[in-house]
C-alpha positions in Angstrom: 3.3 -14.2 7.4 3.3 -17.5 9.1 2.6 -17.6 12.8 4.2 -20.4 14.8 2.7 -22.2 17.8 -0.9 -21.6 16.8 -3.2 -24.6 17.1 -6.7 -23.2 17.0 -8.7 -20.8 14.7 -9.2 -18.5 17.8 -5.5 -18.2 18.4 -4.9 -17.4 14.8 -7.5 -14.6 14.9 -5.9 -13.3 18.0 -2.5 -13.3 16.4 -3.9 -11.0 13.7 -5.7 -8.7 16.2 -2.4 -8.4 18.1 -0.8 -6.8 15.0 -3.5 -4.0 14.7 -2.7 -1.6 12.0 -0.5 -4.2 10.1 -2.9 -7.2 9.9 -6.4 -7.2 8.6 -6.9 -10.8 7.3 -6.1 -14.2 8.7 -6.4 -17.9 7.5 -6.2 -21.1 9.5 -6.1 -24.7 8.5 -5.7 -27.9 10.6 -6.6 -30.6 8.1 -4.2 -33.4 7.5 -3.2 -32.0 4.2 -2.3 -28.7 5.8 -0.3 -30.4 8.6 1.7 -32.3 6.2 2.2 -29.6 3.7 2.7 -26.3 5.5 5.2 -25.0 8.2 2.6 -23.0 9.7 -1.2 -23.4 10.1 -1.9 -19.7 10.7 -1.3 -17.0 8.1 -1.9 -13.3 8.7 -1.3 -10.2 6.7 -2.8 -7.3 4.7 -6.1 -7.7 2.9 -6.2 -7.2 -0.9 -9.2 -8.4 -2.8 -7.2 -9.5 -6.0 -4.6 -11.5 -3.9 -7.0 -13.2 -1.4 -8.6 -16.4 -2.5 -11.0 -19.1 -1.0 -8.8 -22.1 -0.5 -10.4 -25.5 0.4 -9.6 -26.5 4.0 -8.6 -23.0 5.0 -10.8 -20.9 7.4 -10.5 -17.1 8.0 -11.8 -13.6 7.9 -10.7 -10.3 6.6 -11.8 -6.7 6.4 -10.7 -3.9 4.2 -8.9 -1.0 5.9 -6.9 1.8 4.5 -3.1 1.5 5.1 -1.6 3.5 8.1 -0.6 7.0 7.3 3.2 7.2 6.9 5.4 8.7 9.6 7.1 11.9 8.6 9.2 12.1 11.7 11.7 9.3 11.1 14.4 10.4 8.7 16.8 8.3 6.8 20.3 8.1 8.4 21.9 5.5 6.1 23.5 6.2 2.6 21.1 3.8 0.7 18.1 6.1 1.3 19.8 9.5 1.4 19.2 11.8 -1.6 22.8 12.9 -2.1 24.3 9.4 -2.2 26.0 8.8 -5.5 24.3 5.8 -7.1 25.9 6.2 -10.5 27.6 2.7 -10.1 24.4 1.0 -9.1 23.0 -1.4 -11.6 19.8 -0.6 -13.4 17.2 -3.6 -13.0 13.6 -4.3 -13.9 11.1 -5.4 -11.5 10.1 -8.0 -10.5 13.8 -8.5 -9.6 15.3 -11.4 -7.6 18.8 -10.5 -6.1 19.0 -13.9 -4.3 18.7 -16.0 -7.4 21.6 -13.9 -8.8 23.8 -15.0 -6.0 26.5 -17.8 -6.1 25.4 -21.5 -5.4 27.3 -23.0 -2.6 27.1 -26.2 -0.5 27.4 -24.0 2.6 23.9 -22.7 2.0 20.7 -24.5 2.8 19.5 -27.1 0.3 15.8 -26.2 0.9 16.7 -22.7 -0.4 18.5 -23.9 -3.5 22.0 -23.7 -2.1 21.7 -19.9 -2.1 22.4 -17.5 0.7 19.7 -15.0 1.6 20.9 -11.4 1.9 19.8 -7.8 1.8 18.9 -5.8 -1.3 18.7 -2.1 -1.8 16.6 -0.3 -4.6 16.3 3.3 -5.5 14.0 5.0 -8.0 13.3 8.7 -8.8 9.6 9.3 -9.1 8.5 11.9 -11.5 4.8 12.6 -12.3 3.5 14.1 -15.6 3.2 18.0 -15.3 -0.3 17.9 -16.5 -1.4 15.6 -13.6 -3.8 17.3 -11.4 -4.1 16.8 -7.5 -6.7 18.2 -5.1 -6.2 17.1 -1.5 -9.9 17.3 -0.8 -10.9 14.9 -3.5 -7.8 12.8 -4.1 -5.7 10.3 -2.2 -2.4 9.0 -3.3 -1.1 5.5 -2.4 2.3 3.9 -3.1 1.6 0.3 -3.7 3.8 -2.8 -3.8 2.7 -6.1 -5.2 5.2 -7.9 -2.8 8.7 -8.1 -1.6 10.5 -10.9 0.2 10.7 -10.7 3.2 11.2 -7.6 5.5 10.7 -4.4 3.5 11.6 -0.8 4.6 10.5 2.1 2.5 11.6 5.8 2.4 10.3 8.6 0.2 12.5 11.6 0.1 14.4 10.4 3.1 11.2 10.1 5.2 10.1 6.7 6.5 6.8 5.6 4.9 6.8 2.2 6.9 7.8 -1.5 6.6 6.1 -4.7 5.8 7.1 -8.2 7.0 5.8 -10.8 4.5 6.8 -11.8 1.0 3.3 -13.2 0.2 1.1 -10.2 0.6 0.8 -6.9 -1.2 1.2 -3.6 0.8 0.7 0.1 0.3 1.3 3.5 1.9 -1.0 6.4 2.0 1.0 9.6 1.3 0.2 12.6 3.5 -0.8 15.9 1.9 2.7 17.3 2.1 4.3 14.3 0.3 1.6 14.2 -2.2 2.1 17.9 -3.0 5.7 17.3 -3.4 5.1 14.8 -6.2 3.9 17.7 -8.3 5.9 20.6 -7.0 9.4 19.0 -7.2 11.3 17.6 -10.2 11.4 14.2 -8.7 11.2 12.3 -5.3 13.6 9.6 -4.4 11.9 6.2 -3.5 14.3 3.9 -1.6 13.5 0.4 -0.6 15.5 -2.1 1.6 14.5 -5.7 1.1 15.9 -8.2 3.8 15.4 -11.7 2.9 17.7 -13.3 5.6 14.6 -14.8 7.3 12.6 -16.1 4.4 8.8 -16.2 4.9 8.5 -20.0 4.2 10.4 -19.4 0.9 12.2 -22.3 -0.7 
């Protein structure tokens, strides 16, 4: 996620520290090429070894930390993430999927964004694990991982909020608590619901 009004490496590091629990890596660049090319000189987000690269001109640090445990207290109160919602009329799609590109081109939209309006997409998927899969809470951990979603993502599992993520350029994951993990093996399926809000694109054009 780009951070505006940051002019020094120290300020960029502080911006990451101020988002404790949701930020564990930052990069800063103030070379002429960066100033001319990027909207922001400071980028903060979640660390992932296979998505974090050494880029000439960029300075930064990162540390590996497990994702925060999901909250089980916040329940879904909207139809898109409720189990009993009739989604028979919803279209089946394959991911990666881009609902913005599927929109209508119009001169009223921003030229930098391809004359397309950015909106909100909703996704639902029933998760069913093979019956022979074994799970032991003392030796296993279960994570729900996303390669990326642009921009603000909100994720529910079985109507319980797992959490949210605010950048389209960084992967994110959620550690399931023991109750949620056990449900994956004891129930026929669990409903995964994701809201993707792209109305404030993360330097996306």
